[in-house]
N, C-alpha and C positions, 0 to 999 in steps of 0.2 A: 504494499500501497505507500502510495505517495506519502512522505513524511511531511509537505509543505502544503500549506497554504496559497506561501508565494517564494517560488524558490528565493536563494540567494542573490542579491542585486548587486551591482558596483554603484557610488555615486563615489562622484568627488566635489568637497563643498569645505567649511571649516568649522571650526570647534569655538564657539565665544562663551565669554563670560565678563560681564560688565565692562564690555566695549575693548577689551582684549582677546584677542582673535589668530589661531594659527590655521593654514590651509591641512585640511587631511583627507584622505582616502578611505570609504569606510563600506561596508556590505550589512546589507537586512533581508532578514527573512521572515518571514511570517508562519509558526507551526500551524497544524490542526488544531492544536488547543485557542488558536489567536493571540498567539504572544510573540511579540517581536522582538530577534533576538539580533544586538545590532556588535560586530567586530571591526574597528578599528586597523587600520594598517600600523607597523613601528613606524615608528617616528624619532625625529634624533630629541636627547636632552641636549638644549642650549640654551642662548636666552631667548630664543622663539616659543620654546614652551614653557619657560621658567612659571611661567601663571599656573599653569595647570600642576607641577608641584607646588606651590606656595598654598596654593586652594586644596590639595590634599591635605597639606598637615595643620593648614587653621581649620577642616572639616574637624578635626581630633580636638583641636583647642573648643572649636563650639561646640560638639557633640549631636551636630544635625551634617548633611550633605548640603551643597552648592547646587544648583541648579543652571547648569550647562547650556548652549543652546548651541545644537545643531542640524545643519544643509548641508543640503547635496541636490547633484542632477547628475544624471544618469546618462549614458550615452544617448538612449534613445525618447530621452525630453522628461521621461520621468522624475519628480521630485520627490525631497523627502525635507521633512521640515516638524523641530517636537525645540522646546524651551523646558523640556522634564526631563534631562538626559543627567547621569548622576555617574561621577566614579567610582567604584568600590575598590579597585585597585590601578596600581601604577606599571606595576608589572617592569622594572628597571632591567636595562641586560649594559651589566657593566665588565669591560674588560681592556687587558693591558695594553691589545694591540688594533684596537680599534675605537669608533666615538662612541661614547654614554647613548644609548637610545633607551623608550620607556614603549611600552604596549599598553597602554590604560585598557583595564576593563570596562565596559560600560554596560547602564540598566537604562532602559527607559518606559517611564511610567503610562506617557501619549502620546502619539503622534501624529501624524497626516503624510500619506503617499500618494502622490499624484500620479496616474497612469494615462497611459493613450488607450484610449476606448477605442469601438470600433465606430466606425462610421455608420451612421445611420441610425445608432439604438435608441432605443427609446428609451427616456428619460426613467428613473429609478430609485427609490433608497428602498436596501435590504442591511436588514438586522440581524447576522448571522447569531445564532443562539446555541449556548454549551449545555450537550448534556440532554438533548430535548427531543421526545420521540413523542408521536403524534400517529393515529393508527389511519386518519384516512385528512388531506389537504383542505382545510375550513377556509371561507371565505369569508366577506361581510362588505357589504356598500357604505359608501357615506359619503358626505361632501366631496371629501380630499381622492377621489378614486376609491377603486374596490381592493381592500387591502388582503393578504393572503397568510396564510399562518402553514407553516410545512416541518416534517420535521420524519424520519423512520419511522415503519410500524414499531420495531423492538430495538434495542441497544444491547450491546452487547457490550459485557463489562468492561473491555478496553476502548468502549465508547464515549464512557461516561464525560468526558472530559475534552471530550474533545467535540467542532462546531459541529453541530448534524442537522440542525434545525433553522428555520429564517423565517420573520417577518419580511414581506414586502409586497410595493405599493410602487405601483406606476404611476404618472402624470407627467403633468400636472392637469387638470380641464382644461379646456380651453380658454382663451383668452385669461387665465389666470399665471400672474407673475410668479416661476419657478422661485424664486429664493425668496419670498412671502409664504408660497404654500411646504417649500422646504423647511421653512421655521413650525410650520404646524406641523408636522410630519414629526418631525419632532419630540414634542409634546404628546401627541397621539402614540407614538413608539410607549413612548412608555406610562402610559397608563394602561395599555393593554399589556405590557410586559410583568407591571404590576398586579394586575387583577389576575394575570395566568400565574403568574406565581404563589395568587392565594388560592386560583382553584388547582395545583398541582402540590402544595404546600412544600415548596421548595422556590427556592430565589431562582428568576427563571435572566440567567446574564447573557449579554451582548456584547465580547468583544471587539468586533468589527463591524461597523457600518460602511455598508457600502453606497457612493453614490452616482449614478452613471445620468452626465451632462453634459450638453455640447461637445461630443467625442472625446470624451473624457471619463476616467473613472478617478474616483477618490476612496482611498479608506483609512477612516478614521478610528486609529487602534488605542484601544487605552486597556491596564490591566484591572481585575478585576476579582477577586476573592475566588478559589478553587468553588466549585462546585459542591454543596453536602449532598448526602445521600437524600434520599426522596422523603419526605414526612408524612401525614396524614393528609393528603389535598380529599378536598369536599368534592373530585371530580378526577374524573381516570381518561388516561389517553383516547377511550372508546366514546367518549362525553363530552369534548371539549366544545364541540360545535355552536352551542346555546349560552356557554358562560363567554365563548370567546365574540361570540356579535355581541352579547349586552355588555361587553367590554371597551366594544368597538362604538355602541351606539350612547350608554353613559359620557363617553368624553365628550361628548356634544349637549349636552343637560344645558339648560338655561343659564341653570343653579342648582350646583349639584350638591345631593340630599347630605353627602355626607361628608366633614370638616377632616383633612389631617388623614385620611383614609390609606393614602400609601405610606404614612409614618406606623399606622395598624397592622396595615400589612406587612411591612417592613418585618415588626418583632416577630409578625405570625409564624411567617418564615424561615425564622431562624434556631439553626439546628441545636438541640441539646438535647447532652445524652443520657442526664439522670431525672427520675421523674420528678422530684422536685426543682427542677429546674423548667421543667415543663407545666408544671403547676405556674410557677412564679412567674415565668415570660405569658402566659396565656393568661392567667386573669392581669397582668402590666397591661397586655392589648384589651382589653376588657374595661379596664378602667381608664385608660386613654382616650376610647372613642366616645366613653361615658362623659366626660371632662371637656372634651373637646365639642362637643353638640347636646350640651344641657348650656342655659343658662347659668348666671350666677344667684338669681331666686330659686332656680330649680335643686341646685348641689347646698341651700343652706336651708334651716329652719328658721330662723328669721332673718331681717333685714342688717346691715351693716349698725346701723344705729340703737335699735332698742337691742340687739344679742351684747351689742357694749356697755349696756345700762345693765343688762342681767350679769355679765361676766362680774362687772365693779362691785357689785354688790354680791357676788360668791366671792371678791376677793376678800373686798372688805369682810366680812363674816369668818373666814379663813383665818385674816390677819388677827382680829380678836379672839378666837379661838388660841392660835397658836401665842398670843399675850397670856393667856390664861394658863398655858402649858407651861409658863416660865422660859421661853426660848428668848433666845439674846435679837438683837434689833439686828446684828449680821447675821444669825443664822433666820429670821423672819425674810426679811429681803431676800436671802438666797432661796428659801423654798417656793417664797410669792412668785420668785423671776419664773420659776420650772413651772410653777402652776397656771401663768398667764401663758405660756405657749402651749399647754398641755390643753388650757381652756379653750380652746382654738378648736378642735374635735367636737366640741363639745356642739359646734351651731352646723356640721356638715351632716346633712344626709344620709341615710344605712345606702350601703353598697346595694340592697334589694331594689330597694324604693328605687332607687335611679336607673337599675336595671326596668322595672316596673315603667317609670316614665316615659325612658325613647321608647320601650317596646312599642307602645300605645301610641304613641307618637308615628314611630315609621312602620307601624301595622306590621309586627315582630310576633309572628304567632309561638305562644308560649307553651303547646300541648305538650308534653313530656317530663318537664322541668317544675319540679312541687319548691314552694318554698322552703322547705325544711333541707332539700337538696341542693340549694344556693347556699344555703349557711352555712351545709359541712363543709362543703366547696371553698367557701372564707374561711370558715375556722380551723382548717389544713393549710391555707396559706400564711394566715397568720400562725401559728405554729413552727413553719418554717423560714417565715423571715423574723418571727423574736427570739426562736431557739436555734435557730439553726438547725434543725432537723424536725422529719414527723413523725411523734409518736404522739398516736391516737391514744385514750384511754381504751378505745375498744381495736384490739391489736390482730383481729381480723378485717379489721378496714384495709380496702385498697385505695392507695393514693390515685390511680390509672380512674377509677369512676372519677373523681374530682377534677381529675384532667382532662377526660374526653368532656363532661359536663361542660365547660367552659371554653373548651374548644368550640362545639356544638353552640356554643348564644353568639363568640364571636363569627362563626359562619352565617347564625340566620343575620345577623346585626349589617353583615357587609352585601347578603344577597339582596337584603332590604336595601340599602344605602344605594346599589346599581341598577333597583327597580326591575330585579329579575324573577321570573317565576317559571318554574319548572324541576327537572328530579336532580337533585345531588346524592351524595355518599355522604351520609351521615358521621360525623366524626363520636356519637355517643355511642350507637350501637352495629355500627358498619353496614348498614342493609344499603344494598342498592337501592335505586329506582324510589329514595323516598323525597316527597312531592313536597315543594316550596310553593307557598300562595301567600303573598299578601295581604293581611287583612285589613277593613277599612278603619282609619283612625277614630278610636274608641272614645269615652268619655276622660278627658286629663282624670290620669291617677292621684293627681294630688287631689283634685275635687273631688272625686271619688271614695278619697280615702276620709274625709273631710266631713263625707255626711255620713259617715257607718256612726 
């Protein structure tokens, strides 16, 4: 199998740092993992390269790498440009019979390569996806054009870190400026990758984005973290079509239902080896969604002015009681200061209430999730956070029950935010083909609770 996405290509150009530069020759290759490997030719160690050696020495003192700029042009007209070049080693060669030379080892976190294209090629943008499989090519139409999601039916173990899938769109539509269209495509691709990361339960990364335009091919390459093993996704490769189409559609909603959904999804797809980490991570995602999408009034029991009065009354009572205990003035002030910080928690609405408030407003079905189960999951999380371990009174209690319930809640909230309706794989019970249908907004939970 060919080991390259782009075979080694020779360039001539210059290496620059803060206005000082030296002319260099180098080669660039792109691996099937989407990683750029750069190799500099040997160069003299003299006054022309002294700034490189000086910078290398300063890096050790500053305890950080300096970003060099490397540019070059190949014989066929291809160009290379990067402002994120790091030198990790000078690799000096010193001899009594020949001038000293160096062959610095360089590493590139992002770069741009422009290659000669095919005459008359249709303008397009393709995000090359690492370790992605998709049973069927799926597509969706939007005002930017038709976007396709591609991948092999199955992945071998050796292919999980290779470029196997792609997000592709051709365009722009008639009478649409390419640059503005290209900018919008970036936003669309970012949103779709985020939603599909949620769907598969693992981050969907695109180390290379290829743009074809004006008989040229541009490759934007960046370093991304290695793909983690598949998590427990809410969709399988057999069922990507409906969630993919909703991902595309939701990008164009006039007002997004959920704020900061990408942050929640990023947390949701983080790899966690231990059950305790799985629960705290899932609960963090849930808390993030609730806090970002509820108002201050929803999150607190009393407005700030009223609670301040209540808090001061409690502190005054505590101060009097501490004086009765015979505490010193210094001790009283220290303890009152500690109480002041903790009293803020008294005005925070419970997690259960926050869940029900948002669920009613978004039409999230809560069937199969009892208040008791919610309380047990929160207590399990609190044990882990405050004691550093999970040690329930009931030794037979399974922590994964709480993990699955919390992830189920996150899945339902995200699906509601995307206005998705259809089937998904439930993290709570693992059943395939579970139906998700949003409910009609109901009487506000706070209003209903006040009537009871």
